[in-house]
C-alpha positions in Angstrom: 0.0 0.0 0.0 2.8 2.4 0.9 4.5 1.7 -2.5 1.2 2.4 -4.3 0.8 5.8 -2.5 4.4 6.8 -3.2 4.0 5.9 -6.9 0.7 7.8 -7.1 2.2 10.9 -5.5 5.3 10.8 -7.7 3.2 10.6 -10.9 1.0 13.5 -9.7 4.0 15.7 -9.0 5.5 14.9 -12.4 2.2 15.7 -14.1 1.8 18.9 -12.2 5.3 20.1 -13.1 4.7 19.3 -16.8 1.4 21.3 -16.9 2.7 24.1 -14.8 5.3 25.1 -17.4 4.1 23.8 -20.7 5.1 24.8 -24.1 4.0 28.4 -25.0 4.2 29.9 -28.4 4.8 33.7 -28.6 3.7 36.0 -31.4 5.5 38.8 -33.2 4.6 41.3 -30.4 5.7 39.0 -27.6 2.2 37.9 -26.7 0.8 34.5 -26.1 -0.5 32.7 -29.2 -3.9 30.9 -28.9 -5.3 28.7 -31.7 -8.5 30.0 -33.2 -8.9 27.4 -35.9 -8.7 23.6 -36.2 -6.1 23.8 -39.0 -3.8 26.5 -37.6 -4.9 29.1 -40.2 -6.1 31.6 -37.5 -4.4 32.6 -34.3 -5.0 35.1 -31.6 -2.0 36.9 -30.0 -2.9 37.9 -26.4 -1.0 40.8 -24.8 -1.7 43.0 -21.8 -1.9 46.8 -22.0 -3.2 49.2 -19.4 -4.9 46.3 -17.4 -6.7 44.9 -20.4 -6.1 41.9 -22.6 -5.6 42.9 -26.2 -6.2 40.2 -28.8 -4.8 40.6 -32.3 -5.8 38.2 -35.1 -2.9 36.6 -37.0 -3.0 34.3 -40.1 -0.9 31.1 -40.5 2.2 33.1 -41.3 1.7 35.2 -38.1 0.7 38.3 -40.2 -2.0 40.6 -38.9 -5.6 40.0 -40.1 -8.0 42.9 -40.5 -11.1 42.7 -38.4 -14.4 42.3 -40.3 -17.1 39.8 -39.2 -15.0 38.0 -36.6 -16.3 37.9 -33.0 -14.9 36.9 -29.7 -16.8 36.2 -26.5 -14.9 36.0 -23.3 -15.4 34.5 -19.8 -13.0 34.7 -17.0 -12.4 34.5 -13.3 -12.2 31.6 -10.9 -13.0 28.3 -12.4 -16.1 27.8 -10.2 -17.4 31.4 -10.8 -16.4 32.4 -14.3 -18.3 35.4 -15.6 -18.9 36.9 -19.0 -16.4 39.7 -19.8 -17.1 42.7 -22.0 -15.3 42.5 -25.4 -14.8 45.6 -27.5 -13.3 46.1 -31.0 -11.0 49.0 -31.5 -7.9 49.7 -33.7 -8.2 46.4 -35.4 -8.0 44.4 -32.2 -10.3 43.0 -29.5 -10.0 44.4 -25.9 -11.1 42.5 -22.8 -10.7 43.4 -19.1 -7.9 41.4 -17.6 -8.7 38.7 -15.1 -6.9 38.5 -11.7 -3.6 36.7 -11.6 -4.1 32.9 -11.4 -7.5 33.0 -13.0 -8.6 31.7 -16.4 -9.5 33.5 -19.6 -11.7 31.6 -21.9 -12.2 32.9 -25.4 -14.7 31.7 -28.1 -13.7 32.9 -31.5 -16.1 32.9 -34.5 -14.9 33.9 -38.0 -18.5 35.1 -38.8 -22.0 34.8 -37.4 -22.7 31.4 -39.0 -19.3 29.8 -38.1 -18.8 27.3 -35.3 -17.0 28.8 -32.3 -13.5 27.7 -31.5 -12.6 27.8 -27.8 -9.2 28.8 -26.4 -8.1 29.0 -22.8 -5.2 30.5 -20.9 -4.4 30.7 -17.3 -3.2 34.2 -16.5 -0.2 33.1 -14.3 1.8 36.3 -13.5 4.4 34.5 -11.3 7.9 35.0 -12.7 9.7 32.0 -14.3 12.9 31.1 -12.3 14.9 30.5 -15.5 14.0 33.6 -17.7 12.2 35.9 -15.3 9.3 36.3 -17.7 5.7 35.9 -16.4 4.7 32.2 -16.6 1.8 32.9 -19.0 4.3 34.2 -21.6 7.3 32.2 -20.7 8.8 30.1 -23.5 11.6 28.3 -21.6 10.0 24.9 -22.0 9.7 25.4 -25.8 13.3 26.4 -26.1 14.5 23.4 -24.0 12.4 21.0 -26.2 14.1 22.4 -29.4 17.6 21.8 -28.0 
């Protein structure tokens, strides 16, 4: 029984470490890339400016996409009490109030009114990475280590 418990705890610790610092893709403006399509033809780059999330749309080549019929709906907050967040379009980007550190941001992207929504999530972890000193939500250390 003792061996079983130790094995279980070890596997949980390894899993937690893997998910805590997963591979993160950064965009041309240093923001976190979220997938807004099933075939990687549309991305959202999330940055923070003046206490708000700013989401820019990027194509498969990471070039800016002009806003037209695209929509985003957002929810955020603690997992058990996520609430709808106001989304505005301005200057070719979407703007959303930032959630508190440690909370989740859940975005649903639609290319047009008739399109099926694609859901993307990110945990807004503002703790600094020990290796590179970037905030965890935009830290790419794990991605660089995997490439070496």
